[in-house]
N, C-alpha and C positions, 0 to 999 in steps of 0.2 A: 576512421581514427584508430577506432580500436579496433577492427577487425582486422587493419595492418601492421601493429603492437603485437597483435599474438600472431596473427600468421611467422612474425621472423622469431618470438618466443619462441614458436615446433619449431620451428625450421633449425636455431641453434640448441631446440632440444634433443632436435633424433637425428645424426649423422650421418642415419644409414635413408642412401637415397627411395628405393620402394616403399620405410614406411612415410619420407614427407610428402611423401604421393598421398597415399592414404589421409594422411591428415589434412595435408589443404582439402582434402576431396571431401571429406567429413564435416569441415571448418566449410567449408564453398555448402555445400547443404544443409548444414547449419543453421547461419545469417539465408538462402534463397526461404526458406522454411520456415523463418523470425518475421518477413516479409510477407508470403504469406498469410503467418496466422494475423499478423494487423492488419489486414487486405479483411479478411474471412467475421473479424468482430465487430468491422464498423456497420454501424447500421442502416433500415434507412428509409427515410425524414418524407412524413410528407409535411406540410404547414402551409393549416388551412386559417384565413386571413376572414373574421369579422371588421369589416370598418365601414361605417357612416361618410365623415369628414376628413381621411383618407391618414388620422395619425396611428389604426393602430396599423397601418402597411408599412409604417417604417421599424414599430414594433418587430413584424416578419423579419424584414430584410436586413435588419441587423442580429435577429436570428441566426438566419442562412449562411450569414456572413460565418459567421462563428460557427455553426457547424462545421460547416462550407470546414475551416480553418483546421476542425477537430478530424478533421478526416471521411466525414460524414458521406454518402450520398445526398443531394437534400433537394427536393421538388417544391415550390412554390406556390401558390395558388393565392389568386388576388381574388378573380372570381368561380370558387369552388367548386367543380362538378364533381357529383355522388359519382358517377361513375369513369367519367377519368381516374378519380382517387381509388377504388376502387382494380383499375387497371390497371395503377403505376405500382399499386401495396402487392397484387398479384398477377405478375405480370407472367405471361409465356413466352414460348418461344414460338418458332410458328410451325415446329412441327408438332405445336403440342405437349411439348412438356414442356416442365417447371424450370425459372431460371433462376442466374443463384438469388434473384431479389427473393424468394421463399428460401433458404439457406440467410438470410439476414433477420435481423435484427427491427422487424416495423414499428415501427413508430408515427403518429399524427402527432401533430401541434399547435390547439389549437388558440390562435390571437384571434378576440374578440375584445368590441365593447356593447355594452347597449344603450340600446337604442327606447326613445320614448316612459311608456310604463314596466323597462321592464320588456319591454323586445328585443328580439336579433337585430342588428343591421340587416337594410335591404338586401348585401349582395350575399347573405350567406342562411335564408328563412328559406329557399329551397335545398340548401344541403338540408339542413335539418329536418324539413317534412320530407325530402328519399334515405336520409336515414333511419327517420323516424316509423319508413315501410318498408325497410329494406329485411328480407327474409337469409340473404349470405350469413353466415356462417361468421364470424371478425372478433372469436375465441384468438387471434397466434397477432393481434396487433394491441400494442402495445401504448399507451397516449399520456401525452401532459398539455396540462390547462395555463393559458397564464389568459387572467381579466383586467381590462380597464376601464379604472370605470370612478367614480368620484364619490367616496364617503357620505355627504352632506346628503344624500337622494339614499328612501329607504332602500329601492332598490339595485343597491351597491353591488354594481359586476349580477347579474343576475345570469343575465344573458350563459357568461360562462358556467356558473354554478346551473344553467339548467340543461347545457348541451355536456357535462358534466358527469351530468347522473342519467345524461341518454344514451353516452356511448357503455358507462354500467352498465343497463338492461341491458345494451346490443350486446355484452359477456364478454369486450375488450379490459385492458387491462390498466388503471388506473397507476403507474408504477410511483409519481409523485405528487404531493399533495395540489392543490389547485391557488395560481399565486397569481395575490389579484397588486394591483397597482394604483393609488389611490392619487388621483388626478388633482383634486382641493389639494393636497400637497406641493413645493415647489423639491421637486425629485424627474429627474430624468429616462423615465422607462423603458425604453431602446437601449442605455447603458448600463440600468438594473436587471433585465431582464438578460441579460448577453453575461451580467454576472453569476445572473440566479443557474443558466445553463452551466458555466462555469463547473460552479458549488455541485452540480449534482452529474458534474461529465464519466462520474462513471456507474452509475443510474444508463446510460446513454447506449 
């Protein structure tokens, strides 16, 4: 609607046909450039979920929906595999050239609970082990961490804190401080996680 009104204004402003054509062409290119710029500014997200009983999976899926609505490219990993995540993050075309993914802001969103005496959930243990031994340059990877836990335990969100520390040692860039949700309170972590993403959307 705005483009239509602006076009009508330009039409009335400049009665000479050749000038109208020039202005319309310029306007069309400008609008197209804005859409291209918006698309290029979107980030590529890998949501990495660590969960024992499935509750954190719901948080990850809620985040996936919110990020998709914001226009980002999103993949969720309920059984995280480092090799697959690295391939998605640093994907190449069939000719061996880097794809558009490398031109975008690559972000890993970790959503994990803590199991037992501060341990990682079973489904993410292999990912963490492989990450610990990974020698690949991860300095272009940005990350966020959401921890789900119970503050009545000494090991409150320990897994989330541990993986945050590990990612930093691997050269990854933390773009917002870890967000912990205390399940000893009457809260909806899915809703709160989505609200947190929206508050920080300018960082994504």
